[in-house]
C-alpha positions as CSV (number, residue, x, y, z in Angstrom):
1,M,1.0,-10.7,3.8
2,A,1.0,-9.9,0.2
3,E,2.5,-6.1,-0.6
4,V,0.0,-4.1,-1.2
5,E,1.4,-1.4,-3.2
6,S,-0.3,1.4,-2.7
7,F,1.1,0.9,1.0
8,T,5.0,1.2,-0.9
9,L,4.0,4.5,-3.0
10,D,6.0,7.8,-1.5
11,H,3.4,10.1,-0.6
12,T,5.1,12.3,0.0
13,A,7.1,12.6,-3.5
14,V,3.5,12.7,-5.1
15,K,2.2,16.0,-6.3
16,A,-2.5,16.1,-6.3
17,P,-4.2,16.4,-8.0
18,Y,-3.1,13.7,-10.3
19,V,-4.0,10.4,-12.5
20,R,-1.0,7.5,-11.7
21,L,-1.5,4.0,-13.5
22,I,-0.9,1.8,-10.3
23,T,-1.3,-1.9,-12.6
24,T,-2.8,-4.1,-14.4
25,E,-4.0,-7.2,-14.2
26,E,-4.6,-10.6,-17.0
27,G,-7.4,-12.9,-15.7
28,A,-6.9,-16.1,-16.1
29,K,-9.1,-16.2,-19.6
30,G,-6.7,-12.8,-21.3
31,D,-9.5,-10.5,-19.8
32,V,-7.3,-7.6,-18.7
33,I,-7.8,-4.5,-15.6
34,A,-6.3,-2.1,-15.2
35,N,-5.9,0.3,-11.6
36,Y,-5.5,3.7,-11.1
37,D,-5.6,6.0,-8.4
38,L,-7.0,9.9,-8.3
39,R,-5.7,11.4,-6.2
40,L,-8.0,14.7,-6.3
41,V,-5.6,16.0,-2.9
42,Q,-2.2,16.2,-1.6
43,P,-1.3,13.3,1.0
44,N,-0.8,14.2,4.6
45,E,-1.7,17.8,4.4
46,N,-5.7,17.8,2.5
47,A,-9.0,14.9,3.0
48,I,-12.3,15.8,1.8
49,P,-14.6,15.9,4.7
50,T,-17.1,12.3,4.2
51,A,-20.1,14.0,4.3
52,G,-18.6,16.0,0.8
53,L,-16.6,12.4,-0.8
54,H,-19.4,10.2,-0.5
55,T,-21.0,12.5,-3.0
56,I,-18.2,13.4,-5.0
57,E,-18.3,9.3,-4.4
58,H,-21.6,8.6,-6.4
59,M,-21.6,11.3,-8.9
60,L,-18.8,10.1,-10.3
61,A,-20.3,6.6,-10.4
62,G,-21.5,7.9,-13.9
63,Y,-20.1,11.3,-14.5
64,L,-17.0,8.3,-15.6
65,R,-19.4,5.6,-16.7
66,D,-20.0,8.5,-19.3
67,H,-16.3,9.5,-20.4
68,L,-14.5,6.8,-20.0
69,D,-15.6,3.2,-21.4
70,G,-14.7,0.0,-19.9
71,V,-15.1,1.6,-15.9
72,I,-16.2,-0.6,-13.8
73,D,-15.3,0.3,-10.2
74,C,-14.4,3.9,-8.7
75,S,-14.2,3.8,-4.7
76,P,-12.5,6.2,-2.2
77,F,-9.8,5.4,-0.4
78,G,-10.0,5.6,3.7
79,C,-7.4,8.4,3.4
80,R,-10.5,10.5,2.1
81,T,-7.7,12.1,-0.8
82,G,-8.8,10.2,-4.0
83,F,-10.8,7.3,-5.3
84,H,-9.4,3.6,-7.1
85,L,-10.2,3.6,-10.2
86,I,-10.7,0.6,-11.7
87,T,-11.9,-0.4,-16.1
88,W,-11.3,-3.2,-18.4
89,G,-8.5,-2.9,-20.5
90,E,-5.8,-0.1,-19.6
91,H,-6.2,3.6,-20.5
92,D,-3.8,6.0,-20.8
93,T,-3.8,9.2,-18.4
94,V,-3.9,11.2,-20.2
95,E,-7.2,10.4,-21.4
96,V,-8.8,8.9,-17.6
97,A,-7.7,12.2,-16.3
98,R,-9.7,13.9,-19.2
99,A,-12.7,12.3,-17.8
100,L,-11.8,13.1,-14.4
101,K,-11.9,15.9,-14.9
102,K,-15.4,17.0,-17.2
103,S,-16.6,14.1,-14.6
104,L,-15.3,17.0,-11.1
105,E,-16.4,20.3,-14.1
106,E,-20.3,18.2,-13.6
107,I,-20.2,17.7,-10.7
108,S,-19.0,21.2,-10.0
109,Q,-22.3,22.8,-11.9
110,A,-25.1,20.0,-11.1
111,S,-28.0,20.1,-8.7
112,W,-29.2,17.8,-5.7
113,E,-31.2,16.3,-8.2
114,D,-27.9,15.1,-10.4
115,V,-26.6,12.7,-7.7
116,Q,-28.0,9.2,-7.5
117,G,-28.7,7.6,-4.7
118,T,-29.5,9.6,-1.7
119,D,-32.4,8.0,-0.1
120,I,-33.0,5.4,2.5
121,K,-33.5,2.0,-0.2
122,S,-30.7,3.1,-2.1
123,C,-27.6,4.0,0.2
124,G,-25.9,2.8,2.8
125,N,-25.8,6.0,4.5
126,Y,-27.8,8.0,2.9
127,R,-27.7,11.1,5.6
128,D,-24.5,10.9,4.9
129,H,-23.6,13.9,1.9
130,S,-23.0,17.1,0.9
131,L,-23.7,17.8,-2.4
132,F,-22.4,21.8,-1.6
133,S,-18.7,20.4,-0.2
134,A,-18.5,18.2,-3.3
135,Q,-18.6,21.1,-5.4
136,E,-16.3,22.8,-3.7
137,W,-13.9,20.8,-3.6
138,S,-14.4,20.1,-7.1
139,K,-14.2,23.1,-8.2
140,K,-10.9,23.5,-5.1
141,I,-9.5,20.6,-7.8
142,L,-9.9,22.3,-10.9
143,S,-8.8,25.6,-10.0
144,E,-5.0,23.2,-9.4
145,G,-5.6,21.5,-12.2
146,I,-5.8,17.8,-13.1
147,S,-2.3,16.1,-14.1
148,S,-1.7,12.8,-15.7
149,E,1.4,12.2,-14.1
150,P,2.0,11.9,-10.4
151,Y,5.0,13.5,-9.3
152,E,6.0,16.6,-12.0
153,R,2.7,18.6,-13.5
154,K,1.5,17.3,-15.9
155,V,-1.9,19.0,-16.1
156,V,-4.4,18.0,-18.6
157,E,-6.2,20.6,-21.3
């Protein structure tokens, strides 16, 4: 079985919230994609409840695209501590952290009408959303500051 980088990360050494470049990969035609760890809460100390994480996921899908070029996908970790962000090309972690910060600020101020994909036709589990939870977690993460480094706190402005 192939070794997965995320499972070699020492989850006891990182200091969330942070943005970390996991890897870049080049395709056969020279296209480059980058995979980032958007860690919102400290691993093994906290986890965002499913409904709140689900709503954050739906909102990040749009807001991150508004603030960062080349977003391909943003998907939650099964451990509920953050997200994988996949982009075309590589971005500086400061740039990604600023885009995440802006997105979380927008989530914290959003109304239910701002949440995309919350009906039976557009979501595979449309009953499992909580804007209140998404906003409370966004505010908590913002109050802690988002670092552009995983092992030392370099909080972005």
